[in-house]
N, C-alpha and C positions, 0 to 999 in steps of 0.2 A: 597561709604562711607568707605568700608573696606580698600581701598587703602589710603584714607586720614588718617584713624586711624593708619595704619601701618607707614605712614610717620611721624605722630606726635610722635609715640612711638620711632621710630628710632632717630628722632631729639632730643627728651628728653634724650635718652640714650647717644647720642653723646655729649650733653651738660654736662651730669654727668661725662662722661669719660674725657672730657677736663678739668673739675674742678679737678678731681682726679689727672690727670697728672700734671697740673700746681701747685697743692698744694704740691705734693710729690716730684716731680723731682727736681734735683739740677741744675737748669739753669736759674735763674732769672737774674743773672748778671754774665757775663763770660768774661774771658780774655785769654791771650795766655797760661798761666800756672796755672789758677785757675778757679773754678766755684763756685758760691755761690747762695743760695736761702734763704728762710726765716727760715731755720732750722740750716744750717751748711755751712761751707766754706771748699772746698776741693782743694788740690793742685793736678793738673792733672799729673805732672811729677813724684811725689812720691806716689800718691794714698793715701795720708793721709787726714783725715777729722777732723775738729774741730767744736764742737757744738757752736752755738751762745748763749752766756749766759749773765747774767746781768753785766759782766765786760765791755761790749760794751756801748759806750756813748748813742747810740740811741736804746737801747734795748726795750724801751717802744713802739717805732714806729714799731719795728719788731714784738713785741707781738700783737699789734693791727692788723697788716697784717695777722699774723698767725690765730688769732681768727676769723677775717672776712672771710678768706678762708675756714676755717673749718666749720663755720656756713653756708657759701654758699653751700658747698658740702652736708652738712646734709639737708639743706632746699630743695635742688634739689632732693635728694633721697626720702625725705618725700613727696614732691610734686608728684613724680612718683607713690608712693604707694597710695596716696590719689586719684590720677587720676584713677588708677586701681579699687579702691573701688567705686569711683563715677561712673565709667563706668557701673557697674552692679547695683548700687543703685538708680541712678537718674531716674526720669521719663522722658519720651520722651519730647523733647523741652526745657529742663532745661539746664542752662549753667554750666560750670565747674569753678565756681567763686572761690571756696576755693583752688582748684589746681592752679588757676591763681595767687591768692594772695601769696601763698607760693612760687611759682616760681619767682614772682616779688621780693619777699624778698631775694631770692637767688641772683637774678640779682643785687639788691642793695648792698648786702654784697660783692660780687666780685668786684663791681665798687668801693666800699670804700677801699678794700684791694689794688687794683691796683692803685688807686689814691694816697693813702698814700705812697706807694712805689715809685710812680713817683715823688711825691713832695719831699720826704725825701731822695732820692737816693744819693745826693751829701754828705749829712751829714752821711748817713749810711756807705758809702764806704770810708770815711776818718777817721773812728774811729781808735783809737790807740789800740784797743783790737785785731785787726787782726795781725797775725804774718807775713803777706806778703802784698805787695802793691796791693790793689784791686781798687784803684781809676781809674786806666787806664783800663777800661773795657767797656762793652756795654751790653745793654739789651739782655737777652737770650730768647730762644724759649718758656720757661715756662711763662715768663712775657707776651709774645705775645699771648700765648694760654689763659692766664687769661683774656685778653681783648677780645679775640674771644669768650670765654665762656660767657663773659658779654653780647655780642651781641646775642648769641644763647639763653641764658636764657631770655633775654628781648623779643626776637621774640616768644619764646615758651610761655612765660607768656601772651603775647597779643593774641596768637593763642588760648590758653585755654579760654581767656576772651570772645572771639567772637564765639567759638565753641559751637554748640548746639548738644545735643544728638538726632540723627535722626535714622530712620530705616535703 
């Protein structure tokens, strides 16, 4: 049982780390001379960055992605704290339902963020607010990590749902 508990804790911490990296790092959309995420666009050859502001046509979509990724990260961290509290407070044989619900909310938020970005990427990268051509790019590793974090949080949420506290 102790090995299972250690695995679940490591799996949850890995999910949180993936969410933090995909939310913060500047690699959702990359090209030869630029990288962009949901916060800013950076030119790699001059190392200059420009924040994405309301002068962009699709700023509302970017704000929705920002909000969903932040909520997902917060829910994942709160779920871990609730899990630790429930670990010591639940009676033997009870399930970690509250932890599961919070983790599944985190899963839902990251899915919403990545789905919005996937759906709106053409409009996002053809905005006239950019000072460089960013339409000729591809999805970066932060975007991929967001989808991996979706799978990890989903699996983690289901694990908490079926997990019972045992001796």
